[in-house]
N, C-alpha and C positions, 0 to 999 in steps of 0.2 A: 636531366630526365624531367624534371618536374614529378609532382604529386597527385597529377589525376586517378582519382580512386587510390591512393595508397594508404594506411593508416598504421604501419609502421616501415620500420629497416627492413627492406629486402633480402634475401638468401639468394645472393646469384651463385649461378656453377663457375668456373675459370673461364669458361667460353663467352658467358654472359657478360662477367667483368671485361674481358677483352674487346667486346663489341660496343657493350655502353661507355667504355672510354675513346672506343674510334667516332661515336656518334660528339662524344663532347671535343674531340677533335675537328671534326667535320665540323660544330658550330663556333668553332676557334678559327679554321680556316677562313670561313664563308666573312667572317667578322673583319679578319682583314685585307678580304680582297674587297668585300660590300659593307663598309662598317655602318651606312644606313640601315643594313636587314634588321626586323625587327623579330625575335628567336619565339618559338613556341615551344615544342617539346620534341625531345630527341631520345627515344626507348631501345633497347636491345629488341630483337624480335628471334622467333626461332629459325629464320635463316641469314639474319645479317642485322642491319640498324637502320633507321631513320633520321632525319631532323626538317621537324617543318620551319618554315621562313614566309615572312610576308616583307615582298621588294618589290617594287615598282618595278626594277628591272628583271626582264625572265631571261631564267637560267637557262644555258643552251649547252651543246654537247661538248664544245669549247671549254666553257665555262668549268664545266665538271673535271677536265684534264687539269687545268689550273687551282682548282679548289684541292684535285687529289694531293698535286706535287705540292703545295701549302700543308698538307696534313703531313707528308712524307716528311717536311722540315721540322715540323712540330715533334714528330716522333724523332729525329735529329737530336732534337734540343734538349731531350730528357729530362721533359717537364715532370715536375712531382704532382702528383694528385692530391690534395691537402683538403682535409673535411674540416670545415669550422660549423658552429651553431648561433644562433643568435634568437633574439624575441622576435615577435611578428611585428611589431613595430620598426626594429631595426632590420628586418627583412626589408620591407616595403620602404623603408627608406633609401636600402642599397640598391634595390631594383629602380626605383624611380631616378636616383641619382645616374644610374647607368646609363640611361637611355634606349637601350636597345629590349627592354624588356615591360612592351607594355601588356603584353600577353601574360608574361609570367605573374604580373600583380594579381589578374586574375585567376590563375594557377593558385597562389598564395592562399585566395579564399577558399579552395578544397580541403586544404588539411584540416582536420579536426581539432576543435578548441583543446588544448593539453597535450598535442603533438607537439614532438620536438620538431622545430625549423632549421635545416641544414642545408648547407652551401659546398659546392665542391668546386676547387682553383684548381688550375692548372696553368701556369705561365699570369698572361695576363687576363684571362678568360675564366669568368667566374660564373657559376650555375647554379640557381636553385636546385637541387638533389638530394634525394635519400639513399644516393648510391646503388651499392658500391661500386667501386674500381679496381684496376691493378696501381701498382705505387707509380709507376713511372711510365710517360710516354713512349716512351723507347721497346716499353713490351708489347706495344702494339704494331707490329710490320706487316703480317701479310693480311692487306685490307686492299678492295678494289669498289671504288664506286660507281654503280649501274645504271640507273635511270633515274628521270624527273616524272613526278605527276604531280596532278592536282589533291588538293585535303583542304575538306571544308574544317574551319576552325571549330573541335569537338566532335567531329564528326557530322554536325550539321550544316544540313543543305542551308538554312534558312545565317547562316555567319559566314564569314567571308571565306572565299578560296584561299589556302595561302599553298605557297611550292614546295611538296616534299621531295629531299633527295635521297635515294636510297642508296645503301652499299653493305657489304658483306665482309667479315672480318672471320679469319680463325688463327691455329695457335702457331701453324706451320705454314710457309710458303706452298709446300708441297701441298698440304689440305686443301689451299688456296687454289691451287691447279687445278686438283681435283675437283673441285664446287665449280671450277668455271666451265668445266667439260661438261659438267653435268646440267649446267644451267642452259649452253648452248643445246645440247639434247632436250632439254627441257621444252627450249624454244621450238625445237622441230616435232616434240609431239602435242604441241598445246592444243588443246581439244576446240577453242574457238576458231584456230586456224585448219585443222582438219576436219570440224565439224563443217566448215565450208567448202570444203576441199572434196569433201566426202559425201556432200549431201544431207546432212544427216539431221540437223537440225538449222532454226531460224527464229532471230532474234529482230521484231519488227517495231519501228519505235510508234508506227501507228496502232499496233496492239497494245504496247506498253511494253517499259523497262521491265527486265527481271522476270519475262511470261516466254516459256518456251511453245514455238512452234514446231511441233515433231515431223519433219517434212515423210516421206513415204520409207526411204531410207533408214531413219532413225527408228521410226515405226515397227520397222522389223526387229531390230536389237531390244527395245525396249519388250515387245510382243513375247519374245524368244525368253528372254530373262522372266516375265511371267510364267509364261508356261511353264519353266524348271521349276518355278517354287510351287507353284498350284500343283505340279503333281506330287512334291512332297506334302503339301498340306493334306490333300485327298489322303496321302497313305496313312499319316497321324492323325487323322479325325478332327480336321478342322473344316467349320462351316463359312460359306463366304456368304456377306452381307453387303447393302450398299445402300451410302446414308447421303443425305443432300449438301452440297455445297454450303448451308447457310444454316445456323441453330439460333432459338430465340436466345437473348443476352442473358436469362436469368438460368439457361442451362449452363453456361460458363459463368459465371456470378458464384454457382452451387460449386463449381468444378475447383473454382479457384484461379483458373485461365483468364479470368475478367476480374478483377482489377490487375492482379498478377504480372502478368505479362501485357498489361495495356499497351505500352510502348510499342512491343512487336506485332502487333495487330494493327489492321486496319479499321479506322473509326467505323462506330456501329451504324448501322441503317435503322433509319427511324421509319415504323410503321405511320403510313399514308395521313390518317386519320390522328393521330398524335401530332405530325407536322403541320396539319393545318390549324387545330387546334393553337398549336405556341404561334403562329404566324396571326392570328386575329388576337395573340396576346402582345405581340410584339416583342417575341423573346427573341435576343440571340442567340448568337454561337456558345458563347459563352455559357447560358443560362439553358441551353440542350445539354450541354456537355455535364453541365451539373445534375441535370436530372436524369440523363442516362446513366450517370453514377451512383445517383443514392435509389433508383430504379422507379422516381414516380411518372418514367416515361418509359413506354416500351420500345425496346429496337431488336433487331436480329444483328448478327456478327457473321462478316464471312469464317468459316470455319478453321480456325488457326490450330488446332487437333481432331483426332477422329475419336478419342478415347470417351467422351461424353455422350456421343451420338450409341456406340457399343453397348455403353451401361445402359441407356435407356431400352434396347433391345433385350440385355439380359433382365430389366426390369418386367417387359412388357407381360412377363408369365411367370407363377411360381416355380419354384426348382425345388428337388428334393435331394438331399446327400447323393442319391444314387444316379442323379444327372451330372454329376460332374466329376472331371471338368468341364465346363462349357467353353469352346475355343472357337473365336469369331475371327476372321480375317476379312482382309477390304484390302484394293489398292485403292486408299481416298485420298484425293486430293486436298491439301489446304492451302493455305495464305497466311503468310507473314509481311510485316512490312519490316522493309530493310532499305536503309537509305543508298541513295541512287551512287553514292560512291562508293559503296562496299558490295554492288553487284558484279558479280563475274560468272560471265556465260552461263553453264550449267550447274557451275559448282555453289553460287551464290545466286539465288531467284528468288522471288517474290510468290509464286504459286509453284508448287511441287506436289508429285504423287508418293506417298508412302507403301510400300508394304508392309503393312501393318496389320496387327493382330493383339486381342487382347484377350486371357484365359482367366476363366473364373473358379476358383478352386476352394476345397479346405487346405487348413492351415497345413494337414500332414500330407497333403499334393502340392506344397509349394517347392518341395527343393525336387523332386522327381520331373516335376514340371517346366522347372528353370533349368535341370541338366539338359531335358529334351531340347530347348530352344537353344543353349547354346552348342547342341548338337548338331541343329540345323546350320547355324552361322557357320559352324565348320566346314558342313558338305560345301556351302554356297563356296568359302574361300577357297577350300580345296579343288572346286571345278574350275574353278576361274584362276588356277594357278596363283592366288596370293596367299602363298605358304607362310610369308615373313611378317609375324606380329605379335604386338604384347597385347596385354588385358591389364585395364586398370578400372579398379572398384571404388566408384564415387558414394562417398559416403556425406551423410548431415555433418555441418560445422554444430555444435551442442552450445555453440555460443551467439548463434543467428538465430534472428526471431523469423525466416521465411520459410522454415519449416513448418509443414500442420502437423498434426497428430501427437501422440503420445509418447513418450519416452520407450517405454515396454515395447509397442510395435514396431519402433525404430530399429530398436534392437534386434527383435524377432527377422525382421526382413533383413538387415545387415549381417548378420548370422548366415542367414541363408544364402547372400551372396559371395559371403566368404569361403564357406563351403564348397559352392557350387564353381567359383574360380580355380580353388587348388585342384581339380578333378581334371583342369585341360591340359595338365604336363606343358604348362609356362608358366615361366616368371610373370605374378602378377604385381600391380601397385596401389596402393592404398592412399586415395585423395579427398580428405575431409575437403568439405564446402561445395562438393562436386556432385552431390545430389539432385535429381530434380524436387522439388518443392513437396512432394507426396511420395516420394520413395527412395532408395539408395537404386545404382545403377551397375549392370557390368558391360564395360566399351570394349570393341576390339577395335587396337590402331594398327593399322597395317601399313606394312612397309610396299613401294610400289618397286618395279623392274629398277628405277633409276636413285631408288633411296630413297624417297619423299614420304612422309608418314600421313598417313589420313584415318580419321576417326569414322569406321562405317559403323558395324553391325551392333544393336544394344539390346540390353534385356534388364526389365526395371519392375522391382516387386514393390507393390503396394497394398498398404494396409489401410490406406486412408482416403482413397475416393469412394471405394464401398462404403466407408464410413460417412462420409459426405452425402453420400447418396440414399443413405439408409438402406444397400441391399442385404437381400436376405437368402436362405435356403432353410428348409424344412430338412432338420437334421436327423440322425438313426432315435433321438430320445423323443421327437414329433415336437420339438420348441424349432424355435425362429434363430440360425448363427448367420454371420457373418461370414462373406465369402471374401477372400484375399484374391487382389488382382495384379497379374502378370501382363505388361506392354514388352512386346518386343520386334522389332523390323529389322531382320538379315540384311539386305540392301541400306534400307534406311529410306533417301529422297530417291526415287527412280533416276530424277535430273543429274542427281551429284555422282551416284554411282553410275550412270553413264558415261559421264564426263569425266571420272576417274578411269575409266574400262579402255576410252579412247585413248588418253595420256598412256596408259599401262601396256596396251598392244601396240601403237604406235598407230592407232585406225586398221592395223592388222588383225582383225579378230578370227578366233577359232573358226574353221567352217559352220559349225551350227550356228553361231550368233552372225553371221556374215549377210550383209542384206542380198547381193549377189553371190552364189555359191558355186557357179560354174559358168563361163561362157564360152560360147560354141564359135569357130573362128572359121568360116571358109575361105579357101585361099583364092578361089575366083567367084564372079558373080553367079554363075553356073549352078555351084553348090548351095547356094542361099537356101532354096526351097528344102535339099536334103538335110541341113541344120535346123531349118525350123521342125522337121517333123520328129528328129531327136530330139528338140527341145519338147516338144509335147510328151514324148515317151518320160524324161526326164522329169516332167510337172506332176506325169500321172504319180510318179515315186517319190512326190513331193520335194523335187529339189527345186530351188531358186536359181531359173539361168534366163540367159538373153542371149541372143544370135548377133553378132555385129556383120552386118550389111552392108556394111559403108564399100565403097568402089578403092578405100587405102590399102597401102601394101601390107604385106605379113608382119614387118618389123612396127610399123605404125601398131597396128591392131594389138599385137602382144605388150605392143606399152603404155597404151591406154588402157589396157587391163591388168597391167600390173600397177599402174598409176589410180585405179579404182581398187585397187587391194583385191582384186576377185581371186579368192584360193585356187582355185581349177582352171584351166584354161584347154580344151578339147578344139587341136588344130584337125580341121578335113580338108585333103587333096583329093585327085583322082584316085591315087594310089591306093591310099585312105578310102576311099570311097569301092572301089572294086575289091577291094579285100574285106569290104565289110567291118572295117577296123576307125579308130580315133585314135589320134596323136597325143597323149596325155601331158600337158606341162604343169605342175604343180608346184604352187606357193607355201601348200600345206604340208604336205606328205612325200618326197622326194622318192620314195619306194612304189609311189603310183604310176611313176612317170614310164612312157614307153608307149611303144602302141598296143592298143586293147580292144576289146570287145565292148558296144557300148554296155550291153548287158553287166561285161566284168567292172566295167567302172562305176555304172550307177549300185551294185552290191557295196565296192568296197566303201564309197561316197556314202552310201544310206547307213552302212555299218560307223564308220567316220564321226557321222551327225547324231545316232540314237547313242552312241557312246558320250558322246561330248567331250571329244578328242580337246587336247591342247595343238597345238600344233607342234612340229616336230623339232623346228627354228623358232627359240623362244627370242623376241629380240632383248639385247641387253646392251647393257651402258655402266660407264666406271663406278664401281660401289662408293655408298658413303664412306667417309672417312669414322674412325671411332670414335666414340664422343670422348671428352676430355676427363669425362666426371660422371658416374654413374647417377642415374636417379635414385631419389632418395623414394624407401617402400611406403 
């Protein structure tokens, strides 16, 4: 596996051990078939495993078949996974002697001084690895190699691109077969594929990688989601704000986002006057970076977070305890630097809009405000049919130096998160080390219709940024007090959330979210004008519709509407026109179907939209198999 970012021997679940062992068997199989290959790392993942190779030969689909066959031979050989330890000098000598481990020598340098250095051996294969593994290769039977991808060494595009072979493994063949069916279903639902077919979004290399262009259809989905959450915010006393896309670098120095998250941010923008001065002094990029870091040169930053801007809005006027809580909300666009190899459609981007809000309250108000935020997340998930979720509470690691603030404040914030999470009625796990640097958080991990998990809504309790920005309110004792800050985002990123919804619904959105809600289909050209007149009536009722006035036959028009996943079709022929009716064909609710007056149909669909109903038929797929071991609390 390698020791990258690993400080001690990990504790793996039985499924992780199977997948980790399969990765070693993959490495061994590749070396048998391609002895000149150089090895990098081969860890287990949430969905399987992979191994990275440096090889002049480009792997093909035919190679994957041969490699998998070799892995099956290794499984039948019943090789024992044996751990042994050695000194750093012995480890380096062993790696260099074996000849395929140039990258492993570099990984050896990642292991902190004083840490145990261990290897695992199975058959002739030896790998620098902290473990753990199954006992024998014969225990790894249900596996499949999936595909090949490029991967930069250490995830840095400045380094050489390696070849990554992905695979998956399960405890039983039945679980593997179910996983393969789900994988095929996932391909059909891939939001990148459906997004193009349904004209929901576009990524243009001339605009930039990781930057989403919302096309008209996708913009409708996004706007409907924003309208939905905005209604709830209005009802619960939030105030909407707007902030710029950049901010002074000092703002983020004070908050701690710079330089703490420096590697995840775009480089600072330097003021023109400062740039001209540095040019006269002959300063290079290195000196400029140093001066930006120490604050001797002023700069601006593409906004990586909305919270510092909201803090300054709060601080722009005095507040009394009678004003609190102050709830500020914004659909704020932020920018994060992601390696190009990590970008993925709408779910991993460089520019995204958060349904962000920050609440400023007294300590006594923390728990009820957190509960209100959690209730909002629950309403969002229920409305969209995302009812299968678990909750995790991210806590600080007391041994880590990354967290800011006092232990006393952290204890209070963590207690509030635990108490609030306990009210949700679902099991929650506590995960030390997963808190934000300024406070603990409650995350909702949602399972979609084909069993994949996604981290969606989040709520964070923060005693520390108000301290760093010296925020105050005037208390009942007429003295200044420090407010507590709550960060919350039910959707998270609008881009990521819509990408997940595309896959969850397979592009077949409920009517209230559908870019086109009704399509009118005239049986012949003579009826086009009548359908256009009906469309105007639908538009007055705020129903999104269009008329297929093409000269195609009825079957072709219906297939086109089905491929566009339009919830309702109204077919109009001479008989329907004469009777003052429309023939309803519905993908959304079969009870709507049949001949109806237009007014009756408008009433039915308007109610469906207003109630934000889910479709009567929900796309289904094979359920995920039960995990072999329960997650630790």
